[in-house]
N, C-alpha and C positions, 0 to 999 in steps of 0.2 A: 491572506487571512491567516493569522497565527493559530496553530492547533493547540488546544488546551489539553494537557495530559494530567491524569490523576493517578497518584501512586497509592496503592492500597497496602496497608501495613499487614504483615504476616503476624500471626499470633506468636508471642515470644515463647522461648523454650521454658521460661519459668512458669508462665501461665499454663502451658500444656502439661508440664510436670505436676503442677498443683492440681489440675483437673483430674489427671490420671490417678494421683495419690488419693484424691477425694473419692473417686469411683471405687478404688480398691478398698478404702476404709469402709465405704458403704456396703460393699459385698461381704466384708469380714464381720460386720455388725450383726448380731443376732436379733431376730424379731421375737421379743419375749415380753412377758408381763407377769408380775407377782400378784397374788390375791391380797386382800387387805390385811390378813393375819399371817402372812408368810408361811402358809401351810402348803401351797401348791404353786407351781411355776408352769405357765403355758409357754411353750417353745415351738417355733417353726424351724424345721430342719432346712438347711441351705442347699444350694445346687439344684439337682434334678428332683430333690425331695421337697421343693419349696411349696408344694401343695399339701403337705402333711404336718399336722400339729399334734404335739404330745402334751399330756398333762402329767407332770412329774411330781411325786411326793417329796417335799423338801426334807422330811425327817429320815426317810429310808433311801431316797434316790431311785425308787422304782417308778415305772410308768403305770399310772392308774388307768388311763384311757388314751386312745389315739383316734384321730379323725383325718380323713383324706377328702379334700374338696373335689367336687365332681368335675369331670372333663378336664382333669389336669390343670385346673385354674389355680394360680398361685395365691397364697395368703400374704397380704401386704401389711396388715395391722391387726392388733389384738387389744382387748380391754375386758377386764373382769367386772362382773356385776357386784354391787354392794352386798347382796345377800350371800350367805355362806351356807355350808352344809348341803343338804339335798336340793336346795333351791338355787345353788350357785350356777352361774352361766358365764360363758365367754362369748363376746361379740367378735366376729371375724370380718374384716374388710378385704374383699376379694379383688382380683385384677380386672374382672369383667364388670365392675360397678355394682355388685351385689353385696348386701350385708346379711350375714347369717348369725343366728343365735344358737350356740351349741351348749348342750347340757352334759357335763362330765359324768354325773351320776347315772343318767339314762343312756349315755353314749349315742346321742342322736341330735340332729338339728331340729329344734322346736319351732323356729320361726325364720322366715326369709323375707327380707326387705329389698325391694327392687323397683325399677322404673323411675328412679330419681337421679341417678348418676350416669354420666356418659363415659367418664374416665376411671382410673384406678382409685379405689377408696384407700387413701393414704393414712387416715386416722379415724378412730372411733372412740367415743367416750360416753359412759353411762352417766345419767343425771337422775339419781333415784332408782327405784325398782321398775318404773314403767316408762321412763324416758331415755332417749339416746340421741346423740349428735354424731353425724358422719361428715367427712370432708373428702373430696376428690382432688386430683392434681390440677384440675382446671379452676379451682377456687370456689366451687359450689358447695355451700354448707347446708345441710338438711337436718331438721329436727324431727324425730320420729315419736309416735305414740305406740308403744309396744303392745298395748291392750288391743288396739284395732289394726296395727300393722300398717298405718298410713302416715304420710308426712304431714306435719303441722306447720312447718316453716321452711321456706327455701330462700336462702340468702346467696346471691351471686356477688362474691367479693371482687371478682375480676383479677385475682392474683394467680397468674399462670405459674405453675411449678410449686404450688402450695404443698407443704409436707407435714405440718403439725398444727394442732389447734388446742385451745385451752378454754374451757367454759367455767365461768364463776359459779360459786355455790348458790347465789340468788337468781341465777338464770337471766341476768340482765346484761352481762358483758361476755364477749367471746374474743379471744386473741387468735389470729391466723398468722402463721409464719411461713415464709418462703426464704428469701435472702434478707428480708426485713420483717419486722413485727408490726401488725396492724390490729388495733382494737376497735371492735364494732359494737354499737348499741343495738341489742336485739329488738328493742321496741321500735326505734326509728329506722333500723337497718342502715345506718350511716356510720362511716368511719369517724372515730372521735380522737384517735391518737396514733402516731406512727413513730417507730424507733428504727431508723436506718443505720444499723451498726454492723451487720454481717456482710461479707462478700461472697458467701456461698450458702447453700441450702441448710436451713436449721434442722437438726436431727433430734434435739432434746429441748423440751420446754416444760417448766414447772413453776407453780406458785410458791411464794415464800412470804413469811411474816403476815399471816392472815389475809392473803391475796392482795397485799399492797405492793409486793415486789414480784418481778419476773426474773427467772434464771434460765439462760439459753446457752446452747453450744451448737456449732455448725460444722459441716464437713470440712476436713482439711484445715481446721483452725486450732491453734494452740491456746486459745483463751476461752474462759467462761465469763459471760457478761451478766451483770446484775442491773436490772432496770427499775425505775420508779413508776409504778402503776397505780398510785394512790388516787390520782385525780387527772382529768384531761389537761389541766394546766401544768402538770408536772414536767420536769425537764426531759428532753428526748435524748440526752446523752447518758452514758452508762454511769451508774453510781459506783460501780467497782468492776474492774477487769482482773480476773484471776488468771495468772500465767502458769503454763506448764512447759516442760522441755520437749513435749511431743504432742501429737494430735489428740484431741479429746474423743473418746469412744462412747462414753455414757456418763450421766450425772445423776445425783440424787440429793434431795434436800430433807433435813431432819425437822422435827417440830420446833426445836430451839434455834433454828436458823443456820446450823452448820451445813456445809456443802462438801460432798465428795465427788471425785471424778476418776474414771478409769482411763488411763492413757493407752496409746497404741503400743507402748512398750510392755504392757501387762501389769504395771504397778498401780497402786491405789494412792491418790493424793487427797488430802482433806484440809479444809479451812474451818476454823472454830468460830461459829456464830457471825460469820462475815455478812450474812444476808440481812441481819438486823442492825449492823453498824452503818448508820446513815452517813454519807459523805456530805460535808458542809458545802454550801454554794460557792464559797470563796476558794475552795481547794481546786487546783488545776490538775493535780496528778491523780488520774484514775487507774493507772497501770503500775504494777509493782507489787501486787499482792502475791507473794510467793506462798507455797503451801506451808501450813503449820505442821503437817505430819505427812509421812510417806511410808507406805507398807509394801515391802517386796517379799515375794515367795521364791525360794530356790529349792533345787532338788537336793536331798540328803545324800545322794550317791555321787554325783559329779559336780554339785554346786552350780548347775545351769539354771537360769531363771525359768520359773513357771508362770505362765501368763494367767492373770485373772480375767475372766470373760465378763462377769457381771458383779455388781456390788450394790448393797442397799442397807440403809440404816434399819436396824431390826425393829419391827412392829410388834414383836411378841412381848406379852406382859412379863415384867421382871427382867427383860433382856434388852431394854431400850438403849443402853449405852454401847452395845456391841454392834459390829458390822457383819452382815451376812454376805459372804463372798462365794462365788461359783467359779469353778475351774474344770478343766477336762474338755471333752468334746460333746457334740450333740448326742452321740451314742452312749457316752458314759459320763454323767454329770456328778461332780463331787461338791457337796455343800459343806460349809464350815462357818461357824460363828466365832469371830475374833474380837477380843477386847483391844481395840486400837487406841484407847484413851485411858488416862490415869483416873484416880478417884475424884479429881477436880474437873474432869471432862475435857482436859487438854490432850490433844493428839501427840503421840510420840514422834519426834522429828524424823528419826530414821529407824524403822523397825524391820528387821529381817527375820523371816520365819522359814524354817526348813521343814519340808514335807516330802513324803515318798512320792515318786512319779505316779501318774494316773494308772499306768499299766500294772503297777504292783499293789495298788490300794483300791479296793472296791468301793468303799464308802468312808468318808472322813467327817462324820458329824460330831466333832469334838470341839469343845471350847478351849481357847488358849488361856492358861492360868496366870501368866505373867505378861508384863508389857515391855520388858527389856529383851534385847536380842539374845537368843539362845539357840542351841543346836539339839536336834533329835537324832543325831547320827547313831547313837547307841540304843535307840528305841527299837522295839521289835515290831515289825510290820505284821498286821493281822487282818483277818477278814471275818465276817460273821460265820462263814462255813467252818473255818479253822477253830473259831471259838466254840462252836457247837460240838465239834469233835473232841476238843480238849475237855469240855464240860462232861461229855459222856465218858471219857477215859478217867477223869477224876472221880466220877460217881462209881465206876467199876472198881477203882482202887480203894475207895472207901468201903465198898461192899465186902471186899476180901481179896485174898490172893487169887490170881487167875489159875484156872485148872490147866494141867499140862495136856499137851496134845497126845494123840494115840501113839505116835512114834516115841515120844518121851516116856510114856508109860512102859512101852516094850523094852526100852533101854534100861529102865529102872528095875526090871524083873530080876529076881535073885537066881540067875542061871549062871553056872560056871562057864565062862567063855573059853576055857582051855579045851574042853571037849568039842570035837568036830560036830557032833550032833546038836549040842546047845548052840554053837555058832550058826549052824545051818538054820535052826529054828528061829533064832533071833533075826537073821537076814531075811528069812521068808516072811516073818511077821512084819518087819519094817517095809519090805518091798510090797507086801500086801496092803499095808495101810497107805503107802504112797500111791500104789496103783488104784486103790479104791477112791482116793481123792482126785486123781488125775484122769480117771477113766471117763470117756464121754458117754458111756452107757449107764451111768448111775441114774436111778429113778428119782422122783421128786422128794420122797422121804429122806433118802440119803443126802441129797443136796441141801435140804433144810438143815439137817444136823451139822453138815460140814460148814454151811454158811453161818450158823449160829456160833459154832466154835471159832471160825475165823474172825467174826466180829467181836466175840467176847475176849479173845486173846490178842486182837490186833495183829493177826497174822496176814500180812499183805500178800505173800506168795500164795497161800491157800485161798484167799479171797479172789485173787486173779484167776485161779484155776476154776473156781465156781462161776465167775463171770464169763469164762470162755464158752459156756453152754448157751449163749444168747441165741444161737440158730435153732435150738430146740424149743419151739414156741410153747407147746403144751406143757413141757417139763418146767420151763421158766415161769409160766403162769401159776402152776400148782406150787412151785417153790415159794414164790412171793406170797401166794395166798396162805400157805402154811407157816409163814414166818411169824414168830411172836411179836406182839405189838411193841414191846420195849426195844426191839431191835430195828424197827422201821426207820426211825429218824437217824440212827447211826449208819444204816445202810445208805440212806439218801445222801448223807454228808460224805461218805466214802465215794459214792458215785460222782458227786459234784466235784470233789477234789481231783479225782482222776480225769474227769471231763475237762476241768479247767487247766490242769497241768499238761495233758496230752489230748488236744482236740482231735487228733488223728484216730483215736479209738472211739469215735462217735458211733460208728456202726455196731460196735460191741456193747457200748454202754447205754445208748438211747433205748433199746428194748427193755432193759432193766428199769431205767428211770420211768418210762411210760407206764409199765405194768405196776410199779410200786405206787406211783401217784394215783393211778386209777383204782387199784384194789384197796388202798388204805386212805382214800380221800376223806372219809368221815372222821377218821382219827386225826389226820393232819389238820383239818379245819378247826379242830378243837384246841389246838396248841396256841398259846397266847402270843408267842414271838415267832410265828412262822414266816411272816413277810420279810423281816431282815435276813432270815436264814436262807430264803430262796431268792433273794435279790441278786446275789452274785451269779447264780445259774441263769436267771432271766437275762441279765446284761451280757453274759457270755453268748447266749443264743442270739441276742440282738446283734452283737458284733459279728457273729458268723453270718447272719443273714445280710448284713450290710456289705460284707466282703463278697457274698454270693451274687449280689446285684452287679457289682463291678466285674466279677468274673463272667457273668452272663453277657455283659456288654462287650468284654474283650473277646469272648467266644464268638459272638455275632460278627464282630469286625474281622476276626481271623477266618471265619467261615466264608465271609464275603470275599476277602482277598484270595483265599484258596480256590473258590469257585471261579474267580476271574483268571487265575493262573491256569487252572485246568482247561477253561474254555479257550484261552489263547493257545495252549499246547495242542488242543484238539484241532483248532483251525489251521495251525501250522502243519500238522500231520496231514490233514485233508488237502491242503494246498500242495504239499510235496507229492502226495499220491496222484493228484490230478496232473501235475507236471510230468511225472514219470509215465503216466498213461498216454499223455499227448506225445511224448517223445517216442514211445513204443509204436504208436499209430503212424507217426511220420516215418519211422524207420521201415515199416512194412509197406508203405505206399510205393508203386512202381514209378520208375523215372520216365519211361516212354510207353505208350499204349498204342498198338497197331490193330486196326479193325479191317477185316478182309474185304467186305463188300461195300466199303464207304468210298464215294467219289466226291471230289470237290466241284463246285459250280464253275470255277475258272479253269485255266489251263492245267492240264495234268502234268506235273513235273516228273522228272525221271525218278524212278523208285530208288530208294537207297540200296546200296550194295549190302547184301547179307553179310553177317559177321563171318560166317564160315568161308564165303567166297572171297571176302577181303583178306582173310588170313592166308588162303591158298595162292592168291595172285601176288607173287613176290617180285615180278619184273615187268617191264613195259610191254613185251610181246604178249604176254597173257592178257594184258589189258586191251591190246589191239584186237586180238582174236575174239575176246568176249564182245567187243564192240561190233565186229563183223557178224558174229552170230546173232546179235540182237537185231541188226539191220535186215538180215536174211529172214529171220523169224517175223519181222514186221511186214516184209513184202508178202510172204505166204499168208499172213493173216489178212492182208488187204484183198488178195485173190479169192480167198475163201468167203469173204464178206460179199464180193461181187457175184459169185455163183449163187449164194443164198438169195440175192435180190432177183436174179433171173428165175430161179425156182419159184419165187413168190409170184411173179407176174404170170408165169405159166399156170400156176395153180388157180389164179383168179380167173383166167380165160377158160380153163377147163370146167370150172364151176358154172359158168354162164352157158356152156354147150351141153351136149347130151352126155349120158353116162357111158356111152360106148368109147369115148375118147380116153377112157382110163388106161387102156392097154398102151396107147401111144405115149401117154404121160409116163408110164413105167419105162417104156423104151427110151424116151428122152432122158429120163432120170438115169437109166443105165449108161447112156452116152455121156451124160455129164459126169458121172462117177468115173468112167473110163478116162475122160479128159483130165479130170483131177488127178487120177492116178498117174 
């Protein structure tokens, strides 16, 4: 009987490489969502911080609020509520199948929806102010009533690996996407149309052209697909396929039908009103739509490309033609509104914008004034802190010339320096002023005057001498409390600049910063532009805290490795000590042990020759003599033992007789002794 063999195909290297590239792209993609007015961005930090969400102000780049999911549960999806202002809310889809509603204004979770999903909640979407849909990775779609917190509809689509959903405005249709797109009728809960066009999981899905078209992009795919969703009888092939030179990371659709995409290379690609350009049924070519415009950002210092992380057509009134782009990292976000199209709405084919690196620029909320390629190499990089300091300096210059320092006044005295007395007086005065400024024993009143003088004259050396008194807590507090109001903001700006330029001085500067913010909080809150001026300091603190977490992890690993090395060394020392002790005990153990009164049960062998006797017996005659002496000694011992036996018999007979025989026994004993002698 012939044996049937079956050969199994191994996965090809190309498929494995595509899958790994898709997984890497998914890990690099941010979980984020803009609100409807582009005022705030909800962003989930990646890596070990996947359970933390931040609400970032788009205008200032500062963090408005932050929320961490309980029990280290990762946040998988986000969605903003239609309401804005104090009633705004963010829906969070968690890894454990729970949906939470978070209020940024109250900085707390106001509602929790649970007991409906078994898998990860991969997508959430608001439908009005009181409704919500959620989807898990097993394909279960749930409609929620936020007023009661209960589920209204549960639709089991059967799509394993579902990742995105899209609900129509009339709440009659829902599109669920995995590696294909399926449209379901919510009333009949049946599938009405399918678009099998992707080979990997869909990561972006949006409506276009009044919800008659669908725009989608998938993991590890270099194409953006446009589908006809006008009716169930519509074609299942793509109306248009937009091609890129790299994988698509994120897409967005404008109101007029234009489409933009962020590629894995960090560039922005745009197509002008392609979503409303219907393809005729007779056309066979759906591929070949190259981008109408491309925007790249490079560094002004070394011309290296700067990656754009997010992009979105602006929803701000009066700024509809611009594109809001986001760059930087999750710790330091930089927002910028760019005019990527001309006055006719057509995108520039190749636009290169030069910007300062993220580590040199704190915030970049500036609009681009021209649409042609230009360079900002000669532009001056600035920050809100530096601008505030310059504004303070300009105000002081307008107020009048700066007053000279005490040392300058002494030098200007009309004293004849030729005389030794005058020179000594001048030197003493100068030294006195310097020692008064540098002395660590100055009281709070003196420090206040010196601090005001240093801020008024922009004397960095004198200011550093005042700041060196940070260890004197009471003097520092009284100095900050006695500082005039007009010098509070310049002091804060100087502290921020020093902290940003030299973070190693944190131990010296933080007590001054803490005391100034605490003592003059009422005045600072009354300033209109305080948030932009403090944003740089806050971001610097956040950057230090992020690196602190990494250092803590490294410290823990090093401590574990060090403890293992110490334990191994300790065990080796103990083992070596035990071996030495055992060797010492073995060395002290005797080779032979002789016991004097011990007899064997068997034959008694000849005793060994003592060492001293063996050493003296050097020839054969000595050995013979010793043997004769031993035989003679043995015979005498036998005779002695026989006499002892006779004495014993006589003693027994005497005991049986009378006591008078004792004398005879003594005589017999004397006779025996004489015989023995």
